C-alpha positions as a Markdown table, in Angstrom:
| # | Residue | x | y | z |
|---|---|---|---|---|
| 1 | Met | -19.9 | 128.2 | 72.4 |
| 2 | Asp | -19.0 | 127.5 | 69.0 |
| 3 | Ile | -21.7 | 129.3 | 66.2 |
| 4 | Thr | -22.8 | 126.2 | 63.9 |
| 5 | Glu | -23.1 | 127.1 | 60.2 |
| 6 | Lys | -26.4 | 126.3 | 60.0 |
| 7 | Glu | -27.0 | 129.6 | 63.0 |
| 8 | Leu | -24.7 | 131.6 | 61.2 |
| 9 | Glu | -26.9 | 131.4 | 57.8 |
| 10 | His | -29.8 | 131.3 | 59.8 |
| 11 | Leu | -28.5 | 134.6 | 61.3 |
| 12 | Ala | -27.3 | 136.7 | 57.9 |
| 13 | Ser | -31.1 | 135.4 | 56.3 |
| 14 | Leu | -32.5 | 137.3 | 59.3 |
| 15 | Ser | -30.5 | 140.5 | 58.4 |
| 16 | Asn | -31.2 | 140.1 | 54.9 |
| 17 | Leu | -27.3 | 139.7 | 54.6 |
| 18 | Ser | -25.3 | 137.2 | 52.3 |
| 19 | Leu | -22.1 | 136.3 | 53.1 |
| 20 | Ser | -18.8 | 134.8 | 50.9 |
| 21 | Glu | -16.8 | 132.0 | 53.2 |
| 22 | Thr | -14.0 | 134.7 | 54.1 |
| 23 | Glu | -16.6 | 137.2 | 55.6 |
| 24 | Lys | -18.4 | 133.9 | 57.3 |
| 25 | Thr | -15.2 | 133.2 | 59.1 |
| 26 | Gly | -14.7 | 136.5 | 60.2 |
| 27 | Leu | -18.1 | 136.8 | 61.6 |
| 28 | Lys | -18.3 | 133.5 | 63.5 |
| 29 | Lys | -14.7 | 134.4 | 64.9 |
| 30 | Asp | -16.3 | 137.5 | 65.8 |
| 31 | Leu | -19.6 | 136.2 | 66.9 |
| 32 | Lys | -17.7 | 133.7 | 69.4 |
| 33 | Asn | -15.9 | 136.7 | 70.8 |
| 34 | Ile | -18.9 | 138.8 | 71.6 |
| 35 | Ile | -20.7 | 135.6 | 73.5 |
| 36 | Ser | -17.3 | 135.1 | 75.4 |
| 37 | Tyr | -17.5 | 138.6 | 76.3 |
| 38 | Ile | -21.2 | 138.6 | 77.3 |
| 39 | Ser | -21.0 | 135.6 | 79.1 |
| 40 | Gln | -18.6 | 136.7 | 81.9 |
| 41 | Leu | -22.2 | 138.4 | 83.4 |
| 42 | Asp | -23.2 | 134.5 | 83.7 |
| 43 | Glu | -20.1 | 134.8 | 86.9 |
| 44 | Leu | -21.8 | 137.7 | 88.8 |
| 45 | Asp | -23.8 | 136.8 | 92.3 |
| 46 | Val | -27.6 | 138.8 | 91.6 |
| 47 | Glu | -29.0 | 136.4 | 94.3 |
| 48 | Asn | -30.2 | 139.5 | 96.1 |
| 49 | Val | -30.7 | 142.5 | 93.4 |
| 50 | Pro | -33.8 | 142.8 | 92.7 |
| 51 | Pro | -34.8 | 143.6 | 89.0 |
| 52 | Thr | -34.3 | 146.8 | 87.0 |
| 53 | Tyr | -36.9 | 147.6 | 84.4 |
| 54 | Gln | -36.6 | 151.3 | 84.3 |
| 55 | Val | -33.5 | 153.4 | 85.8 |
| 56 | Phe | -35.0 | 156.7 | 85.6 |
| 57 | Glu | -38.0 | 157.8 | 87.4 |
| 58 | Met | -40.3 | 158.2 | 85.2 |
| 59 | Glu | -43.9 | 158.8 | 84.9 |
| 60 | Asn | -46.3 | 159.6 | 82.0 |
| 61 | Val | -47.6 | 163.2 | 82.4 |
| 62 | Trp | -51.1 | 163.1 | 81.5 |
| 63 | Arg | -53.1 | 166.3 | 80.9 |
| 64 | Asp | -57.0 | 166.5 | 80.7 |
| 65 | Asp | -58.4 | 167.4 | 77.2 |
| 66 | Glu | -60.4 | 171.2 | 77.4 |
| 67 | Ile | -61.8 | 172.5 | 74.7 |
| 68 | Lys | -60.8 | 176.3 | 74.6 |
| 69 | Pro | -62.8 | 178.5 | 72.5 |
| 70 | Met | -61.9 | 179.4 | 69.1 |
| 71 | Glu | -61.1 | 182.7 | 67.8 |
| 72 | Thr | -63.3 | 182.4 | 64.4 |
| 73 | Ser | -66.0 | 180.4 | 63.9 |
| 74 | Arg | -66.6 | 177.1 | 61.5 |
| 75 | Glu | -68.2 | 179.3 | 59.0 |
| 76 | Asp | -65.3 | 181.5 | 58.6 |
| 77 | Leu | -62.9 | 178.4 | 58.1 |
| 78 | Leu | -65.0 | 177.0 | 55.6 |
| 79 | Ala | -65.1 | 179.9 | 53.8 |
| 80 | Leu | -61.3 | 179.8 | 53.3 |
| 81 | Thr | -61.5 | 176.4 | 51.9 |
| 82 | Val | -62.0 | 176.2 | 47.3 |
| 83 | Glu | -64.5 | 173.7 | 47.9 |
| 84 | Ser | -66.8 | 172.7 | 51.1 |
| 85 | Phe | -69.6 | 169.9 | 51.3 |
| 86 | Asp | -71.6 | 169.4 | 54.7 |
| 87 | Asn | -69.7 | 171.2 | 57.0 |
| 88 | Gln | -66.5 | 169.5 | 56.4 |
| 89 | Ile | -63.5 | 170.5 | 53.9 |
| 90 | Lys | -64.0 | 168.5 | 49.9 |
| 91 | Val | -60.2 | 167.7 | 49.0 |
| 92 | Pro | -59.1 | 166.0 | 45.9 |
| 93 | Lys | -59.0 | 162.2 | 46.0 |
| 94 | Val | -55.8 | 160.9 | 46.4 |
| 95 | Leu | -56.0 | 157.4 | 44.9 |
């Protein structure tokens, strides 16, 4: 499969690359070799091979949320702040 000049320029644009003519020539050759190498997979017989979506037996580990008692009270924590208002810590504006 040959890479056209338009396709190469499109790939370079997507990659935000500016290529010289020498680099374009080398990249075209490299891409052609890569595509040729990968196209060898088309020769494999995968008729009776089930699709593999994940190679490791992984599963999400979920835990129940549980409220644990705190050793300090809300009032004690708010007393450590410079300024608080309505049971919330008041901080300087960021924007």
